[in-house]
C-alpha positions in Angstrom: 0.0 -0.1 0.0 1.0 3.6 -0.5 1.9 6.0 2.4 1.5 9.7 1.8 2.9 12.4 4.2 2.1 16.2 3.7 4.5 18.2 6.0 3.3 21.8 6.4 4.4 25.0 8.2 1.9 25.6 11.2 3.2 29.2 11.8 2.7 30.1 7.9 -1.0 28.9 8.0 -0.7 26.1 5.6 -3.0 23.9 7.5 -5.9 24.5 5.2 -4.0 23.8 2.2 -2.7 20.6 3.6 -6.1 19.5 4.6 -7.5 20.3 1.1 -4.8 18.3 -0.4 -5.3 15.4 2.0 -9.0 15.5 0.9 -8.3 15.4 -2.8 -5.9 12.6 -2.5 -8.4 10.6 -0.4 -11.3 11.4 -2.7 -9.2 10.1 -5.8 -7.6 7.1 -4.4 -9.6 6.2 -1.2 -8.8 2.5 -0.1 -5.8 2.3 -2.5 -3.7 4.4 -0.2 -2.7 3.1 3.3 -2.7 6.7 4.8 -2.4 10.4 4.1 -0.7 11.7 7.2 -0.4 15.5 8.0 2.9 16.4 9.5 3.4 19.6 11.3 6.4 21.6 10.7 7.8 25.1 10.5 10.2 27.4 8.6 7.9 27.7 5.5 7.9 23.9 4.7 5.2 22.4 2.5 6.4 19.1 1.1 4.7 15.8 0.0 6.4 12.5 0.2 5.0 9.3 -1.0 6.7 6.1 0.3 9.5 8.1 1.5 10.2 9.9 -1.8 9.6 13.6 -2.1 7.2 14.5 -4.9 6.5 18.2 -4.1 8.4 21.0 -2.4 6.8 24.4 -2.2 10.3 26.0 -2.5 10.9 24.2 -5.9 7.5 23.5 -7.3 4.4 25.5 -8.3 1.4 24.4 -6.1 -1.2 22.6 -8.1 -3.3 20.1 -6.4 -4.3 18.2 -9.6 -0.5 17.7 -10.4 0.4 16.5 -6.9 -2.6 14.2 -6.9 -1.5 12.8 -10.3 2.1 12.3 -8.8 0.6 10.2 -5.9 -1.2 8.2 -8.7 2.0 6.9 -10.2 2.8 5.4 -6.8 -0.6 4.0 -6.3 -0.7 2.3 -9.7 2.8 0.9 -9.2 1.7 -0.7 -5.8 -1.4 -2.1 -7.5 
């Protein structure tokens, strides 16, 4: 099964964005993912990791929910 972690900066107010992304991933893949965990952080962090591999970093990538969900999909399909 696929494990997703969304690490987000609490002081920066990224919680709503993290929850929105978590919901989108669960809506798309449901029981095909083991978990979509929210991990608190600071220092402006907003990163998404799938099975330990970083697939999104706000410092390097443009935030796009659909693109991130699609990135998770590659791991979900590989695990199927």
